[in-house]
C-alpha positions, 0 to 999 in steps of 0.5 A: 027318258025321252026328255034326256034323249031330246036334251042330248040331241039338242046339245049335239046340235047347238053345242051348248051343255046343260048346267048339270054337265057344266058342273060335272066337267068343272069338278072333273077338271078341278079334281084332275088339277088337284091330283096333278098338283099333289103328284108334282109336289112330291116329285121335285117338279116345280114351276119356279126355278130352284138351285141344282139338286144334290146327289140325294135329290134334296135342294141345298140348304145354303147360300153364297155370301160375297163381297170385298174388303175396301178402304174408303176416305183418306186423301181422296174422299169417296174413293175406295180401294181393295185391301189385303186381309181377312173377313169374319162373318157371324150370325145364325149360330155360324162363324166363318173366316175367309182370306180376301183375294188380290182384288179384296174379294171373298166368297163363302157358302153358309146356311141361310140367315142374317149375318154381319161381317168384320174385316182386318187388314195389315194395311189398316192400323196394322190389323189391330182395329176391325173394319165393319160392314154398314149393314147386315146381309140376309142369306137365303137358300140358294141366294148370293147377297153381297156384303162389303166391309169398309175400313175408314181411312183418315 
């Protein structure tokens, strides 16, 4: 017992801890961190930013896909301009259609997944021939990727 009392006084005087105390403090901090992590993970607290919660407290399970319907090529190669018409997006078991606005733009909320887009415009082969996007888009939860559709003019 005398040895422990001497060690405590030595710690007070030098500010150094015995190895046993380092281990016990390390375990205390580790357990406290684990408990805080577990408590926060169930409460919706997160270190990352996330989309706004819905009224029920769950995060939305959708993203916003947006883009434009453009005509490209023609007499001025490399030039593009907005077209009137509609866009059809399909993939991941979902198929949606949207009319484009006056700037040729569209926006739609869809579930996460991989999507392809086609477009039709009355100004491109009277709307009989579909226009396409060069690549599919990956929509993530809360993401807003862009997927433009191009009609190749001759």
